[in-house]
N, C-alpha and C positions, 0 to 999 in steps of 0.2 A: 269289335264290339258286336257286329251283326251275328257272328257265330254264337256269342253268349246269349243273345236274345232268341235265337232259333232253338237253343237247347232248353230254354225254360218251358215252352209249351210241351215239348217231348217229355220232359221230366214230370210235368203235371199230369199228363195222360198216363204215363207209366204208374205213378203213385196211385192215381184214381182207379185205374184198372185193377191193380193188385188189391187195393182196399175193397173195391166193390165185389170182387170175386170172393174175398174172404168173408165179407158180411153175409153173403148168400149161404155160406157154410153154417152160420148160426152160432158160432162159438166165439166168446170174447177173446179167448187165447189165440184163436186163429186170426182174428182181426189184428191183434198186436203183432203177430208174426208177419202177417202180410204187410203191415206198415213198415216194420223193420227191414224187410227184404226190399221193399220199394225205395225206401230212403237210401239204403246201401247201393243199390243199382243206379239210382239217380246221381248220387254223389260221385260214383266212379265215372259215369259218362260226362258229367259236367267238369270234373277235374281234368279229365283227359282232353276235352275240347278246349278248355281254357289254357291248358299247358301248351297244346299245339298252336293256339292262337298267339301266344306269347312269342313264339319263334317264327311267326309268319314272315315270309320274305327271305329268310336265311336258307342257304343250301342244305345245311345239316341241322337236325334237331339238337338242341342243347338240353342236357339232363336238368330236370327241375327238382331241386332238393326239397321243395315244399310238398311233394306228393310221393307216394310209394313207387316201387319198381314196376308193379303191374300197370299203374296209371301212366307211368313214363313210357312203357312199351306201347300202350294204346295211343298215347300222344305222338310218339315217333311214327307210328303207322299212319295216323290221320295226317300228320305233317307231310309224309311221303305222298299220300294220295292227293293232297292239296297241291304240292309242287308239281306232281305229274300232270294234273289237270291244267294247271297254269302254263306249264312249259310245252308239253308235248301235244296237248289237245286244244290249246288256246281257249281254255275255259276260264271261269271266274274263280271258283273255289269248290272245295269238297266239304261236305257236312257229315259228321258221324251220326248215324241213325240208330244203330244197335251193335252191341258187342255180343257175338254168339258164344265165343269160347276163348279162354286164355289158358294155355298150358305152359308150365315151366319145365324145361328139361336141361339140367345143368345150369349154365349161365345164360341160356337162351329162352326167350318167350316166343310162343307160337300163338298168334292172334288171328281169329277169324271174326270179321266185322262187316256190317252193312253200311255202305256210304252212298250218299247222293252227290253226284258231280253236277255242278251247275254251269251251264253255257249261256251265251247271249239269248238264245231263243228256245232253250229246252233244258230239262233236267233228266239225268239218267241215274237210276239206282242200281248198284252192283255190289256183289259180295267180294271181299278182299281177303286173301291169305297173306300174312306178313310175319316174318321172323325177325326178332330184334335181339341183338347181342350187345349188352351194356346199353348204350343209348344210340346205337347205329342199326339201321335197317339192313339186314344181310340178304333178305329175300322178300320180294313183293310181287304179287300176281293177282290180277283181276280174274274172277271166275265167271 
């Protein structure tokens, strides 16, 4: 539940930022495009976070049929980040901050994302490279 609540302010800031930059451009068409892009990006981030939260505590991510393959790839990556923080670093959880890139090559997705790892007395923001084949993470590396 906490992850869902932390995603909402990020989504609001993202939509507001895109809309505000589009309004400065002065065209009604650009405003509409800005809103559409903001809504799509926000939906992707929220769907991925909710999907990963559904499988919290499990060793492996379970494919969520309610969202698309791209969202499942991001969900699997954030699930792996969350499990790694909890198990190997004795942290609390990992939060998805941004998805920089998602590339599909064959049946594999390559995801680059920014996550914040939360510990008892600090938070650490790091970039992650993650490769997902079907619903399994086959490569995961902090940069």
